[in-house]
C-alpha positions as CSV (number, residue, x, y, z in Angstrom):
1,M,-27.6,30.4,51.5
2,A,-24.0,30.1,50.3
3,A,-21.2,31.4,52.6
4,K,-19.1,34.4,51.5
5,D,-15.7,33.5,50.3
6,H,-13.8,34.6,53.5
7,L,-16.4,32.7,55.6
8,Q,-15.8,29.5,53.5
9,D,-12.2,29.7,54.4
10,Q,-13.0,30.0,58.1
11,I,-15.5,27.1,57.9
12,R,-12.9,24.9,56.2
13,Q,-10.6,25.5,59.2
14,L,-13.2,24.2,61.7
15,P,-12.4,20.8,63.2
16,H,-14.7,17.8,63.5
17,R,-14.6,18.2,67.3
18,P,-17.1,19.3,70.0
19,G,-17.0,22.9,70.9
20,V,-18.6,26.4,70.9
21,Y,-18.8,28.8,67.9
22,K,-19.4,32.5,67.9
23,Y,-20.7,34.6,65.1
24,F,-19.7,38.3,64.8
25,D,-21.3,41.0,62.6
26,V,-19.4,43.7,60.7
27,T,-19.1,45.8,63.9
28,D,-17.3,42.8,65.5
29,T,-20.2,42.3,67.9
30,I,-21.1,38.8,68.9
31,I,-24.6,38.1,67.5
32,Y,-24.9,34.4,68.2
33,V,-23.2,31.7,70.3
34,G,-23.9,28.0,69.7
35,K,-22.5,24.6,70.8
36,A,-21.9,21.6,68.6
37,I,-20.7,18.0,68.8
38,D,-19.1,18.5,65.4
39,L,-18.1,22.1,64.9
40,R,-17.6,22.0,61.1
41,K,-20.8,20.1,60.4
42,R,-22.9,22.4,62.6
43,V,-21.6,25.7,61.3
44,S,-21.7,24.5,57.6
45,S,-25.4,23.6,58.0
46,Y,-26.2,27.3,58.4
47,F,-24.9,28.0,54.9
48,T,-26.1,24.8,53.1
49,K,-29.6,24.2,54.4
50,Q,-32.3,25.6,52.2
51,D,-35.3,25.5,54.6
52,H,-34.1,28.1,57.2
53,N,-36.8,30.4,58.6
54,K,-36.6,34.2,58.0
55,K,-34.9,34.9,61.3
56,T,-32.2,32.4,60.7
57,Q,-31.7,33.7,57.2
58,Q,-31.3,37.2,58.7
59,L,-28.7,35.8,61.1
60,V,-26.7,34.2,58.3
61,K,-26.7,37.4,56.3
62,N,-25.2,39.3,59.3
63,I,-22.4,36.8,59.9
64,H,-19.1,38.5,59.1
65,R,-16.6,36.5,61.2
66,I,-16.5,33.1,63.0
67,E,-14.6,32.1,66.1
68,F,-14.6,28.7,67.8
69,T,-13.4,27.0,71.0
70,I,-12.7,23.3,71.2
71,V,-13.8,21.5,74.4
72,G,-13.5,18.0,75.7
73,S,-17.2,17.0,75.7
74,E,-20.7,18.0,74.9
75,S,-21.3,18.9,78.5
76,D,-18.3,21.2,78.5
77,A,-19.7,22.8,75.4
78,F,-23.0,23.3,77.1
79,L,-21.5,25.0,80.1
80,L,-19.2,27.3,78.0
81,E,-22.1,28.3,75.7
82,N,-24.2,29.1,78.8
83,N,-21.5,31.3,80.3
84,L,-20.8,33.1,77.0
85,I,-24.5,33.9,76.4
86,K,-24.8,35.4,79.9
87,Q,-21.6,37.4,79.4
88,H,-22.3,38.8,75.9
89,Q,-26.1,38.5,75.6
90,P,-26.1,38.0,71.8
91,K,-28.9,39.4,69.7
92,Y,-30.0,36.0,68.3
93,N,-29.7,33.9,71.5
94,I,-32.6,33.1,73.8
95,L,-31.9,34.6,77.2
96,L,-33.9,35.3,80.3
97,K,-33.1,39.0,80.5
98,D,-35.8,40.3,82.9
99,G,-33.3,42.3,85.0
100,K,-35.1,41.4,88.3
101,T,-33.3,41.1,91.6
102,Y,-35.2,38.5,93.6
103,P,-35.6,38.9,97.4
104,Y,-34.1,36.6,100.0
105,L,-34.9,35.9,103.7
106,L,-31.7,36.4,105.7
107,L,-31.2,34.6,109.0
108,T,-28.4,36.6,110.5
109,N,-25.4,35.0,112.3
110,E,-25.7,37.3,115.3
111,R,-26.3,36.3,118.9
112,F,-30.2,36.0,119.0
113,P,-30.4,35.9,115.1
114,R,-32.9,38.1,113.2
115,L,-35.0,37.1,110.1
116,I,-35.1,39.9,107.6
117,P,-36.1,40.3,103.9
118,T,-33.3,41.6,101.6
119,R,-32.4,41.9,98.0
120,N,-28.7,42.4,98.6
121,K,-26.8,39.2,99.2
122,K,-23.6,39.8,101.2
123,P,-21.4,36.8,102.2
124,G,-20.8,36.5,106.0
125,D,-24.0,38.2,107.1
126,G,-25.7,34.9,107.8
127,H,-27.7,32.2,105.9
128,Y,-29.8,33.3,102.9
129,Y,-33.0,31.5,102.0
130,G,-34.5,31.9,98.5
131,P,-34.5,33.7,96.2
132,Y,-38.2,34.1,96.2
133,A,-39.9,34.7,92.8
134,N,-43.0,36.0,94.5
135,V,-42.6,38.8,97.0
136,T,-46.2,38.2,98.3
137,G,-45.4,34.6,99.0
138,M,-42.2,35.5,100.8
139,N,-44.0,38.0,103.0
140,L,-46.7,35.4,103.9
141,L,-44.0,33.0,105.0
142,L,-42.3,35.8,107.0
143,E,-45.6,36.7,108.6
144,L,-46.2,33.1,109.5
145,I,-42.8,32.7,111.2
146,R,-43.2,36.0,113.2
147,A,-46.7,34.8,114.3
148,L,-45.2,31.6,115.6
149,Y,-42.0,32.7,117.1
150,P,-41.1,35.9,119.2
151,L,-38.1,37.0,117.2
152,R,-36.3,40.3,117.9
153,T,-36.3,43.0,115.2
154,C,-33.9,45.5,116.7
155,T,-30.3,45.9,115.4
156,Y,-28.6,46.0,118.8
157,N,-25.4,44.1,119.4
158,L,-26.7,41.7,122.0
159,S,-23.3,40.5,123.2
160,P,-23.3,39.1,126.8
161,Q,-21.3,42.0,128.0
162,N,-23.7,44.6,126.5
163,V,-26.8,42.8,127.9
164,E,-25.2,42.5,131.4
165,A,-24.2,46.1,131.3
166,G,-27.8,47.1,130.8
167,K,-27.1,49.1,127.7
168,F,-30.5,48.5,126.1
169,K,-34.2,48.8,127.0
170,V,-37.1,46.8,125.7
171,C,-39.2,48.4,123.0
172,L,-42.8,48.4,121.9
173,E,-42.5,45.0,120.3
174,Y,-41.9,43.5,123.8
175,H,-45.0,45.2,125.2
176,L,-47.0,43.9,122.3
177,G,-45.8,40.3,123.0
178,N,-43.9,40.0,119.7
179,C,-40.5,39.8,121.4
180,K,-39.4,38.3,124.8
181,G,-36.8,41.0,125.5
182,P,-33.4,39.3,125.0
183,C,-31.9,42.9,125.0
184,E,-32.5,43.0,128.8
185,G,-31.7,39.3,129.3
186,L,-35.4,38.4,129.7
187,Q,-35.2,35.5,127.2
188,D,-32.6,32.7,127.5
189,E,-30.5,32.0,124.5
190,E,-31.2,28.2,124.5
191,T,-34.9,28.6,124.0
192,Y,-34.4,31.3,121.3
193,N,-32.0,28.9,119.4
194,Q,-34.7,26.2,119.6
195,Y,-37.0,28.7,117.7
196,I,-34.2,29.3,115.2
197,Q,-33.7,25.6,114.6
198,Q,-37.5,25.2,113.9
199,I,-37.5,28.3,111.6
200,R,-34.7,26.8,109.6
201,Q,-36.8,23.7,109.1
202,I,-39.8,25.8,107.9
203,L,-37.6,27.8,105.5
204,N,-36.4,24.5,104.1
205,G,-40.0,23.4,103.5
206,D,-40.1,20.9,106.4
207,L,-42.9,21.5,108.9
208,R,-42.5,18.3,110.9
209,L,-40.2,19.6,113.7
210,P,-42.1,22.8,114.5
211,K,-45.5,20.9,114.4
212,Q,-44.1,18.3,116.8
213,Y,-42.8,21.0,119.1
214,F,-46.1,22.9,119.3
215,K,-48.1,19.7,119.7
216,E,-45.9,18.7,122.7
217,K,-46.1,22.1,124.2
218,M,-49.9,22.1,123.8
219,M,-50.3,18.7,125.4
220,Q,-47.9,19.7,128.3
221,A,-49.8,22.9,129.0
222,A,-53.1,21.0,128.9
223,Q,-51.8,18.4,131.4
224,E,-50.8,21.3,133.7
225,Q,-54.2,22.8,133.3
226,Q,-52.8,25.9,131.7
227,Y,-55.6,26.0,129.2
228,E,-55.0,29.5,127.9
229,Q,-51.4,28.7,127.1
230,A,-52.5,25.4,125.5
231,H,-54.9,27.3,123.3
232,Q,-52.2,29.6,122.2
233,F,-50.1,26.6,121.2
234,K,-53.1,25.1,119.4
235,Q,-53.5,28.3,117.4
236,K,-49.9,28.1,116.3
237,L,-50.3,24.5,115.3
238,D,-53.4,25.5,113.3
239,K,-51.4,28.1,111.5
240,L,-48.9,25.5,110.5
241,D,-51.6,23.1,109.3
242,E,-53.2,25.9,107.3
243,F,-49.9,26.9,105.7
244,Q,-49.2,23.2,104.8
245,A,-52.7,22.7,103.4
246,K,-52.1,25.5,100.9
247,S,-48.7,24.2,99.8
248,T,-48.7,20.4,100.0
249,I,-49.1,18.9,96.5
250,V,-48.9,15.1,96.6
251,N,-47.2,13.6,99.6
252,A,-44.4,14.6,102.0
253,S,-42.1,11.9,100.6
254,L,-41.4,14.0,97.5
255,S,-38.4,16.2,98.4
256,N,-35.7,18.2,96.6
257,I,-37.3,18.1,93.1
258,D,-37.3,20.7,90.3
259,V,-40.2,20.6,87.9
260,F,-40.0,22.3,84.5
261,S,-42.7,22.4,81.8
262,I,-42.8,24.2,78.5
263,A,-45.5,25.2,76.0
264,S,-44.9,27.4,73.0
265,N,-46.5,29.1,70.1
266,E,-45.1,30.6,66.9
267,K,-43.4,33.6,68.6
268,S,-42.8,32.7,72.3
269,A,-42.1,29.9,74.7
270,F,-43.7,29.7,78.1
271,I,-41.9,27.9,81.0
272,N,-43.1,27.1,84.5
273,Y,-40.7,26.1,87.3
274,L,-41.8,24.5,90.5
275,K,-39.4,23.7,93.4
276,V,-40.6,21.0,95.7
277,M,-39.3,20.3,99.2
278,N,-40.9,17.7,101.5
279,G,-44.1,17.6,99.5
280,S,-44.5,21.4,99.4
281,I,-43.9,23.9,96.7
282,V,-41.5,26.4,98.1
283,L,-41.0,28.3,94.8
284,T,-43.0,28.8,91.7
285,Q,-42.2,30.9,88.7
286,S,-43.6,31.2,85.1
287,V,-41.7,33.1,82.4
288,E,-42.1,34.0,78.7
289,V,-39.2,34.1,76.4
290,Q,-39.3,35.2,72.8
291,K,-38.1,32.8,70.1
292,K,-35.1,34.1,68.2
293,L,-34.5,31.5,65.5
294,D,-37.6,29.2,65.8
295,E,-35.8,27.0,68.3
296,P,-37.5,23.7,69.3
297,D,-39.0,23.4,72.8
298,E,-36.3,21.0,74.0
299,E,-33.5,23.4,73.1
300,I,-35.3,26.3,74.8
301,L,-36.2,24.3,77.9
302,T,-32.6,23.0,78.3
303,S,-31.3,26.6,78.3
304,M,-34.0,27.8,80.7
305,I,-33.3,24.9,83.2
306,M,-29.7,26.0,83.5
307,Q,-30.6,29.7,83.8
308,M,-33.4,29.3,86.3
309,R,-31.6,26.8,88.5
310,E,-28.7,29.2,88.7
311,E,-31.1,32.2,89.2
312,F,-32.9,30.5,92.1
313,E,-29.8,28.6,93.4
314,S,-31.3,25.2,93.2
315,Q,-29.4,22.2,94.4
316,S,-32.1,19.6,93.6
317,K,-30.8,16.3,92.4
318,E,-33.9,15.4,90.4
319,I,-35.5,17.3,87.5
320,L,-38.9,16.5,86.0
321,T,-39.8,17.8,82.5
322,N,-42.7,17.4,80.0
323,V,-40.4,17.1,77.0
324,A,-37.2,15.2,76.5
325,V,-34.1,17.3,76.9
326,P,-30.5,16.6,76.0
327,T,-28.1,15.4,78.7
328,L,-27.4,18.3,81.1
329,P,-24.0,19.1,82.5
330,L,-25.2,18.6,86.0
331,P,-23.3,15.8,87.9
332,S,-25.5,13.4,89.9
333,V,-28.7,15.1,88.6
334,T,-31.4,12.8,87.0
335,V,-33.8,14.1,84.4
336,A,-37.1,12.3,83.8
337,Q,-40.5,12.6,82.1
338,P,-42.9,11.0,84.6
339,Q,-45.8,9.0,83.2
340,I,-47.7,7.9,86.3
341,G,-48.0,8.5,90.0
342,D,-47.4,11.5,92.2
343,K,-44.6,12.8,90.1
344,R,-46.8,12.8,87.1
345,K,-49.4,14.8,89.1
346,L,-46.6,17.4,89.9
347,M,-45.8,17.5,86.2
348,E,-49.4,18.1,85.2
349,L,-49.7,20.9,87.8
350,S,-46.7,22.6,86.3
351,L,-48.1,22.1,82.8
352,K,-51.5,23.5,83.9
353,N,-49.7,26.7,85.0
354,V,-47.7,27.1,81.8
355,L,-50.8,26.5,79.6
356,Y,-52.7,29.1,81.6
357,L,-49.9,31.6,81.1
358,R,-49.8,31.0,77.3
359,K,-53.6,31.3,77.1
360,E,-53.5,34.6,79.1
361,K,-50.7,36.1,77.0
362,E,-52.5,35.1,73.7
363,S,-55.7,36.6,75.0
364,M,-53.9,39.8,75.9
365,N,-52.4,39.9,72.4
366,D,-55.7,39.3,70.8
367,R,-57.3,42.1,72.9
368,S,-54.5,44.4,72.1
369,K,-54.8,43.6,68.4
370,D,-58.6,44.3,68.5
371,L,-58.1,47.6,70.2
372,N,-55.3,48.5,67.8
373,E,-57.6,47.7,64.8
374,V,-60.5,49.7,66.2
375,R,-58.1,52.6,66.7
376,I,-56.9,52.4,63.1
377,M,-60.4,52.2,61.7
378,E,-61.4,55.2,63.8
379,T,-58.4,57.1,62.5
380,I,-59.4,56.3,58.9
381,K,-63.0,57.4,59.6
382,K,-61.8,60.7,61.0
383,D,-59.1,61.4,58.3
384,L,-61.5,60.7,55.4
385,R,-64.6,62.1,57.2
386,L,-66.5,58.9,56.7
387,T,-70.0,58.4,58.1
388,E,-69.3,54.8,59.4
389,L,-66.4,52.7,60.6
390,P,-64.6,51.2,57.6
391,K,-64.7,47.6,58.8
392,H,-64.6,46.3,55.2
393,I,-62.1,47.9,52.7
394,E,-61.2,46.7,49.2
395,C,-58.3,47.9,47.0
396,F,-57.9,47.5,43.2
397,D,-54.8,47.5,40.9
398,N,-54.2,46.8,37.2
399,S,-51.2,45.0,35.8
400,N,-49.9,44.5,32.2
401,F,-46.6,44.4,30.3
402,Q,-46.6,46.5,27.1
403,G,-50.3,45.8,26.8
404,D,-49.9,42.0,26.9
405,N,-51.9,39.8,29.3
406,P,-53.8,42.6,31.1
407,V,-55.0,41.5,34.5
408,A,-56.4,43.2,37.6
409,A,-56.4,42.3,41.3
410,M,-58.4,43.1,44.4
411,V,-57.4,42.6,48.0
412,C,-59.9,42.8,50.9
413,F,-59.2,43.9,54.5
414,R,-61.7,43.2,57.2
415,N,-61.2,44.9,60.6
416,A,-57.9,46.3,59.3
417,R,-56.6,42.7,58.7
418,P,-56.1,40.9,55.4
419,S,-59.0,38.6,54.5
420,K,-57.2,36.5,51.9
421,K,-60.1,34.3,51.2
422,D,-61.8,37.4,49.7
423,Y,-58.9,38.3,47.4
424,R,-59.7,38.2,43.7
425,H,-57.9,38.1,40.3
426,Y,-59.5,39.4,37.1
427,H,-58.7,38.7,33.4
428,I,-59.5,42.0,31.6
429,K,-62.1,41.1,28.9
430,T,-63.4,44.3,27.4
431,V,-60.2,46.4,27.0
432,I,-57.6,46.0,24.3
433,G,-54.1,47.4,24.9
434,P,-52.6,49.2,28.0
435,N,-55.6,51.2,29.1
436,D,-55.6,51.5,33.0
437,F,-58.6,53.7,33.1
438,D,-61.0,51.4,31.2
439,S,-59.5,48.4,32.9
440,M,-60.3,50.0,36.3
441,Y,-63.9,50.7,35.2
442,E,-64.3,47.0,34.1
443,V,-63.1,45.4,37.3
444,V,-64.9,47.7,39.7
445,S,-68.1,47.2,37.7
446,R,-67.7,43.4,37.7
447,R,-66.9,43.2,41.4
448,Y,-69.8,45.2,42.7
449,R,-72.4,44.0,40.1
450,R,-71.6,40.5,41.4
451,L,-71.8,41.5,45.0
452,T,-75.1,43.2,44.4
453,D,-76.6,40.3,42.4
454,E,-75.5,37.9,45.2
455,G,-76.9,40.1,47.9
456,A,-73.5,40.2,49.6
457,S,-72.4,43.0,51.9
458,L,-70.6,46.0,50.3
459,P,-67.4,47.5,51.6
460,Q,-67.5,50.9,53.4
461,L,-64.4,52.0,51.5
462,V,-62.8,51.3,48.1
463,I,-59.2,52.3,47.3
464,V,-57.9,52.4,43.7
465,D,-54.2,52.4,43.0
466,G,-53.7,55.5,40.9
467,G,-54.5,59.2,40.7
468,K,-57.5,61.2,39.4
469,G,-58.0,59.1,36.2
470,Q,-58.4,55.7,37.9
471,L,-60.5,57.3,40.6
472,S,-62.9,58.9,38.2
473,M,-63.4,55.6,36.4
474,A,-64.1,53.8,39.7
475,V,-66.6,56.6,40.5
476,K,-68.3,56.2,37.1
477,A,-68.6,52.4,37.6
478,L,-70.3,52.9,41.0
479,K,-72.6,55.5,39.5
480,D,-73.6,53.2,36.6
481,L,-74.4,50.5,39.2
482,N,-76.5,53.0,41.3
483,L,-74.1,52.5,44.2
484,W,-72.7,56.0,44.3
485,G,-73.2,57.4,47.8
486,Q,-73.3,53.9,49.4
487,I,-69.5,53.3,49.1
488,A,-66.7,55.8,49.8
489,V,-63.9,55.7,47.2
490,I,-60.4,57.2,47.1
491,G,-57.3,57.0,44.9
492,I,-53.7,56.7,46.2
493,A,-51.0,58.0,43.9
494,K,-47.6,56.4,44.2
495,R,-45.3,59.4,43.6
496,L,-46.0,61.5,46.6
497,E,-48.4,59.2,48.5
498,E,-51.2,61.6,47.7
499,I,-54.8,60.7,48.5
500,Y,-57.4,61.8,46.0
501,V,-61.1,62.0,46.8
502,P,-63.9,62.5,44.3
503,N,-64.9,66.0,43.2
504,D,-61.8,67.6,44.6
505,P,-59.0,68.6,42.2
506,L,-56.5,68.9,45.1
507,P,-55.1,65.9,46.9
508,L,-55.7,65.2,50.5
509,Y,-52.4,65.1,52.5
510,I,-52.4,62.8,55.4
511,D,-49.6,62.8,58.0
512,K,-46.9,60.5,56.8
513,K,-46.9,58.8,60.3
514,S,-50.7,58.4,60.3
515,E,-52.0,54.8,60.8
516,S,-54.5,55.6,58.0
517,L,-51.8,56.2,55.4
518,R,-49.8,53.2,56.6
519,L,-52.8,50.9,56.1
520,F,-53.5,52.4,52.6
521,Q,-49.9,51.8,51.7
522,R,-49.9,48.3,53.0
523,M,-53.1,47.5,51.0
524,R,-51.6,49.2,47.9
525,D,-48.4,47.1,48.2
526,E,-50.4,44.0,48.8
527,V,-52.6,44.4,45.8
528,H,-49.6,45.2,43.7
529,R,-47.8,42.0,44.8
530,F,-51.0,39.9,44.3
531,G,-51.6,41.3,40.8
532,I,-47.9,41.1,39.7
533,T,-47.7,37.4,40.8
534,F,-50.9,36.6,38.8
535,H,-49.7,38.5,35.8
536,R,-46.3,36.8,35.7
537,S,-47.9,33.4,36.0
538,R,-50.2,34.2,33.1
539,R,-47.4,35.6,31.0
540,D,-45.1,32.6,31.7
541,A,-47.8,30.1,31.1
542,A,-48.7,31.8,27.8
543,T,-45.0,31.8,26.7
544,L,-44.4,28.2,27.6
545,K,-47.7,27.0,26.1
546,T,-47.0,28.8,22.8
547,E,-43.6,27.1,22.5
548,L,-45.1,23.6,22.8
549,T,-48.4,24.2,21.0
550,D,-46.4,25.4,18.0
551,V,-45.0,21.9,17.7
552,K,-46.8,20.1,14.8
553,G,-48.6,17.0,15.9
554,L,-48.8,18.1,19.6
555,G,-52.1,19.4,20.7
556,P,-52.9,21.8,23.6
557,I,-54.1,19.0,25.9
558,T,-50.8,17.2,25.7
559,A,-48.9,20.5,26.1
560,D,-51.0,21.4,29.2
561,K,-50.4,18.0,30.7
562,L,-46.6,18.2,30.3
563,L,-46.4,21.8,31.6
564,T,-48.6,21.0,34.6
565,K,-46.4,18.2,35.6
566,F,-42.9,19.4,34.8
567,K,-43.5,23.2,35.1
568,S,-41.1,24.3,32.3
569,V,-40.0,23.4,28.8
570,K,-36.4,23.2,30.0
571,K,-37.3,20.2,32.3
572,I,-39.3,18.6,29.5
573,R,-36.2,18.8,27.3
574,E,-34.2,17.0,29.9
575,L,-36.4,13.9,29.9
576,T,-35.1,10.7,28.3
577,E,-36.9,9.0,25.4
578,S,-38.3,6.3,27.7
579,E,-39.6,9.0,30.2
580,L,-41.3,10.9,27.3
581,V,-42.8,7.7,26.0
582,A,-44.2,6.9,29.4
583,E,-45.9,10.4,29.5
584,V,-47.2,10.8,26.0
585,G,-46.7,7.6,24.0
586,K,-44.2,6.7,21.3
587,A,-45.5,8.8,18.5
588,K,-45.7,12.1,20.4
589,A,-42.4,11.4,22.1
590,R,-40.7,11.0,18.7
591,I,-42.3,14.3,17.6
592,L,-41.0,16.1,20.7
593,L,-37.5,14.6,20.4
594,D,-37.3,15.7,16.8
595,Y,-38.5,19.2,17.6
596,F,-36.0,19.6,20.5
597,S,-33.1,18.3,18.4
598,Q,-33.9,20.8,15.6
599,S,-34.3,23.8,18.0
600,A,-31.3,23.0,20.1
């Protein structure tokens, strides 16, 4: 697609340098942001490549103005592109725009710290852990910690002065055994801070310190013959073991790793993210992003790695992926595609999650389509007062140009979807001149005589493109085949989108927004397109064939051979003598060259 004149001027000004480019539409809104190692080459490719998909073609049509920023390296371009996409959220850029605010666990910086869930992150309140993609998982972790450690939940200011002054009284949590009463000085600060240290370890995914602590306490209580207390410590140790059993993946030596996998289909890409600490998954998230310009998996995954690491505040120094991604602008971070060992098992687990998500989404879409199609067929049945669901519908149309090369076409829809293997073209054999009525009678008769002879299933509904005249001829054809009453038939007139039914002089008006009418229009447009394409190919072939077969000494077989290979007389004219000799021999090549020179 050639660039407009004013855009060509802008493209010529682009340098052969790395940078970021921005496309603006006529309203001066940013519609796309991209990065490039060579700005001029990359931007030029949008206007010179011929194999763009429809979405990219639409993007190019909407470009009205171009801006660019030169940067020092590809990494700088990546970072700037990422920031601009988040800032402007352009229409044609992939962006994770789910609008969620993920929860954190806040360990407050008070005396006798509290552990509380929150979605609002305020600097200075304490240390935040997370964010957590799964609220249920976060609550399970919080429940585990509260079962292991007697933390306070009150909001009192437990300064030494306030506690000594006896300003506070223990609450129900104390009497239930969930809190040791630091508000009345019943719990010493040193022991409480030991709990906090172990909680920090658990929140970081490391269970070794708390497990060692409870094991030592259990052994000490047992030696002192305090068996009830030893049993309580044993229960806490069992809870930690149970929690670890659910989350340990390969081995505890794997720590501080991000795992990303991607699987896509035509419309969407699905990404899974696992964050691994000390052999345990501390975060897992799967997302779907819609493709905007048919982007390759590596491009999508690169963008999502940056977005999701920022979203979940990851500081991991190692990233594992299932596809090769470009160099990321992340200092001291390694990116690898593991092939064997425990890291490969991690990668396979992530990929299993993402493939499951893709399968579920596709199944949901299929179920949604099925329900949608049934609803459409039910609507047609109701609107046309049919006796059965129209699972099989066929639509006919005639096509000719001033009476020449008359043809007809039929398209078939099954379950409200095109069934292209059942589409048919027809050469009109019994009608001379532009007679749409007789042509309709011929093709309807031929179609259903053949289906009847073959014992094939008949449609529940037939649509003819035209008004009362075409409809009456379709009805006559069905009556002559003794099929009248077995197949419902209607006509659709183009001018006012009127629906005609047999034996009723007045059209049936269906709501313009009705799914029935939309399907009829879609079928009418499809059969028209299918028929026109066939008619043009016949007309063009007839025109070309006539020009060559009129050449004395050149038979129809030779003409067909040349037209089949070179598609047009113009291309045959451009062949050299040696090329013509190679195709048809010396004698016929000389005949063609003489003919072309005389008709030039």
